[in-house]
N, C-alpha and C positions, 0 to 999 in steps of 0.2 A: 517300512518307509521301500515303495518298489525303487528299481534301479534309473538314474535318471542322469548318467554319466554323456555328456555333449563329444562322442567322437564323431568323427566326419565319416558320414558314407561314401561307398566307394565314387556312386555319382546321384546327381539329382534326378529322382525318381520319372521314370518316363514310360506311360503306358504302352503296352508290348501285345494284348489279349484283349480279346472281349469275352465275357463269361455270361451264360445265359442260359437259364433252365426254367423251372418251374414258376417260380419266386422271383428272380433276378434279371435285370438288363441291363448289362454295364454301358451300354452305348446311351442310354440317357446323360451321362457324362459329357459326352463328346463334343458338343454346344453349348454346355453349361455357363453361363455368366456368372462367375464369380465379381464379389464386392470385395475390397480389401477390409478382412475383419471378421470375414466369414468363419464359421467353426464346424468342422466337421467331426462326428463322434462315428467310430467303427469300430466293430467288435467280427468275430465269427458267427457268433448268436450265443444268447443266454449266457452273454459274460458280464452283462451290467450296462447294457445299451441304454434301457430306459431310465436306470438310474443313473447315468451321465445325464441324460438330457432333464432330468427333475435338478441334477446339481446345477448344470448351466443354467437351468430355468432361474432356479433360485437365485443364482448371482445376478442374474439381468434383471429379476423382477423379487426385490428383497419380499419376502414376509409372504408373499401372495399363496394361501392355502390350496388355491383348488387352480392349478394351471392345468389345461390341455396339453402338455408338454410334446406329445405324439403328434398334435397336429400343429403344432407351433413351429416344431421341426421333423418335416418331414421323412421318410427313407426314400431318398431321389432314385435308388435304383429297385424298387419294388414296383414290378410291372403290372399290378392288376389293379394299380390307381392309374389312373389316365396322366400322361406326363406333363400334358397341357396344365391338369389342375394343379400338381403340387410345383411349377413354375409360376403360375398364377399366384399361389399362394407365397411363395419367396418374393417375387416381385415387389408384393404389397406391402410388406414388412419393412417399416422405418427403423426398429430396431435393431443391434448385432444378429445377423440371424444365424441358427445353428440348425444343422441338420444331421441327419444318419446315412451311414452306408455299410453293408455288409461286404464289401469288396475287399479281396488281399490289395497289396500295391500296385503289381503289376497289370490288373484291370482296371486300375483308376485314375482318372485325368487328376493329376496331383497339382495344387495351384500355390506358388509362391505368396499368393495372397490371404490365403487361408490358414488357420490354424487346425491341428489333427490332433485329437486324443483318442486312443486306443486302448481298449479295454483286454483283458485277458483274464483266464479262468482256467484252473486244473482241469484238464479234457475230461477226466471222469465228472466232476462237476457238470461241465457243459454238456456232457451226454444225459447226466441224469432231467437235468432240466427242459434240455431240448426233447426230447421222451416225454415228458408230459404237455408240453407244449404241442407235438405233433399228434400224440394220443386223444389229445382235448379239442382239435379241429372238428368244427361243426359240418353239416353236410353243406351248409350251405357257404363255407370257407373250402371246401374243395368243389364244387360248383364254379365259385370264383376264379379259384388258381386255377383249374384246369381247362374251363371252357374262356378264358379271355382270351379273345384273338393275340397270336403272335407266340403262341407257346413254342419255345425252343427243345428238344427231347423230350423224356418220356413224361409222362404225367405224376404227380404225386399221387401213391396209393396208402392205403390205411396201414396203420404199422402193426409189427407181431405185439400180441399181448406178452411176450415174455422180455422184460426189458434187457436180462441179460443176453439174449439171443439178439436183441437190436443193439445192445453195446459191441459184440463180435463183429457182426456186421458193419457197425458205423467204423471200426476199427481195419478191419480185413479190406473195406472200400473205401478208405481215407474220407470219412466223414460225410458219406453217403446217409440219406438222401440230398445230402445240401452239396457241397465242395468241399476240397483239400482243406482238412485243419489243419494239418502241422505248414502247410506253405503259408497259409494264411497268416498263422502267428509270425513265423520266421520273417517274413515279410516285410510287417511291422518292426519287428527286433531290428532287422539290417538297416532302418533308418533313423533309429532312434537318436542320432546325433544330431539330426536337423533341429535349428534352434524353432521352428514350427510343429513339432513334434512331441506329444507329450505320451509317456507310457503311465499305464494305471492298472492296478492287479486288484480283481474282485476282494481278495483276500485283506488287502490293506485296506480298502473300503469298510469291509467288516469289521476289522480291527481300530481303525480310527479314523471314522466319518468326519470329524471336524479338521482332522489335520489334512486329510487326501482333500477337502474341497478349498482347504485355503491353497494348495499346491495347486489346485486347478486354478482360482482366481489370479494368483501370482503370473501362471503361464499364461492365461488370456489378458492379464494387464488390467484385473476388476478390482477395482477398491471396493472392500467390504465395509459396507454400513455397519457398525459394531452394535448398534442401538437394534440393528432387527437380526444380527446374526442367531444368538437363541433360537428365536422362531425359523430362520432358514435351514438351520438344521436338524430342527423338528421334521421340518416338512420333508426333509429327504430321509428319513428314515423309513426301514420298510414299515414298520406298523403303521405311519402315516399313509405310506403309498398304499397299503393294504385295503387301508378304511376308505383311499380316496379313487380306489381303483377304478373306479366308472367315469370320474374327470379325465383319465388319462387321453382317450379318442373316443367317440360314439360307435367307432368302427368295431372295438373288441367284442361288444354284446352280441354281435354277428357272428364273430368269427371262430369263437370257441364256444363248447359245450361247458355252462357255467359263469358264461360272462368274463368279465374283466376280472372278477377274483379268481379266475381258473389263471387267465396270464399271468397276476401278479399272485404265485402261489406260495412257496415256502422261503425262499430266499436263504435256505440254507446249504452247506457244504457237507461232504460226508455221507450222503446218504447211500451211496456205493458200497460203503462197506460193509454193510447188513446183506450185500447179494452177492457181491464178487468174492471168489476165492484167492489163495494163494498163487495159483496159476495165472487165474485171468489177470490178475494186479502185476503179475511178473511180464506178462505179454504187454500189456499198457506201457509200462516203465522200458520195457527192451525196444520197442516200435517209438516212444517218444525221444529216447536215446539217439537210435539210428537216424531218427528224422528229422530232428532239430540241432543246433550246435550247444555246443555243453553250457555256456552262458545261458542261451535261450531257455533250454530245457530246466535247467534249475530253476530262473525266473517263473517260469510258467507253474512248474510246480508249488512253488511257495509265495513267491512275489517278497521275496525277503534280500534275494542275490542283490548285492553290491558290487558293480564290476565299472 
């Protein structure tokens, strides 16, 4: 079970900067109208975002096999989708709203009315999954990303075909070409004591999906329909999500070569072990331990640290 101790953070989170690049625009949260009970799912990326969207979707719509969760729970800070379209989608919803962000805490407008679920995953696994994500972008995706008006900073370029070289650039430039990985994780770890924040770890979801789903339900105050529970859990398995990947969002077919099946790729950890050597692994662990507090580094690596 991931750590869930409620220790008081130093202060209520306040937005202190904007984060804008080829995919993200944090200013979209500045005038966002929260409702009591809103659910915000956050990750750096490739740490279980869609998995959590599926879990929350099953808790809200028990047993429905084909939920377009990426459309039901839009990515608010994704700049290539018009802000008005996202606001219209969320404003029209009468069920408890859930949405996603990839922002660190200091670039996010934080609301006491909402509940926040943050998922983390060992950075090496994140990188391997993110690399596949990046290398699978279609020409149409590059066109949308780089030619949507309002681009801040350099455009997104195609990645090197060498995943190990990509790994080292990601480490050396702290999350390139996205944003800081270490600061992102630490920012959410630091506010884990808030009553409206829940931390989830990808490894725990892999090991005990039913238990983690119940923990999410308890945090959200959702009473589980035990009659529907077996189908709810089944619909949150990787196998089900892979088979039904096209349902997640119609946009996936245009964004990835290989379509939605490429987006829901393998869902496994440890693929880096066959590529990285001992020096590469030592470098990663040295940077992780220098960039994170010891308790945060331990939790990120295993998901098993109880503090």
